[in-house]
Phi, psi and omega in degrees: 000325181294316182296321181291324177298316181296307176310313185293316184291318183292323176294314175307317186281356189055040174246041190302332185290352179260356187300313178296315175293323179296318181293322175295324177291314181293330176299308182300312186294320178287319184294319178298315184295321183293308181299317183264330177276347175058039178235153179275343180241136178224162173246131178252123180239131176235117179226144179275119183256349173196164183307333179236028180220147180227150172241127178254125181229154180225120179257132178218169186271010179265144176265359180293127185270145178292146181234138178269126182222160177252100186282163177296158181302322181274003180275140181267345183241176171098007181254000185295318182291324178295320177299309177304313180301318179293324182275330189268152173293315175211153172218165177184188180229131175248121180283144173227162178292341173269350186164234181204171168220117174269131186230152169217144181247134177246148181230135178274146179289150185291000000 
């Protein structure tokens, strides 16, 4: 559902060139939130921050911050934050009293 939301928003805003990266980012953010917050429910937010830029965010009820790590070559997990950082122009975490919002911004080329 989160992937469909990102695809639809980017299509409506004619930012199709961001779709592939946006879908990968939302997949990582949602899976991290579900895995680490241990909740079945998260909130996905897609907002246009500039004519050629979007912010994709996932809110959850955990206060545990995402951690960037370097997994071994044979490890299958632990690359999500690295992937988000590599694809996004910027990313970060906004702390809230009820949990956090992890976000990533994408910018289309001119």
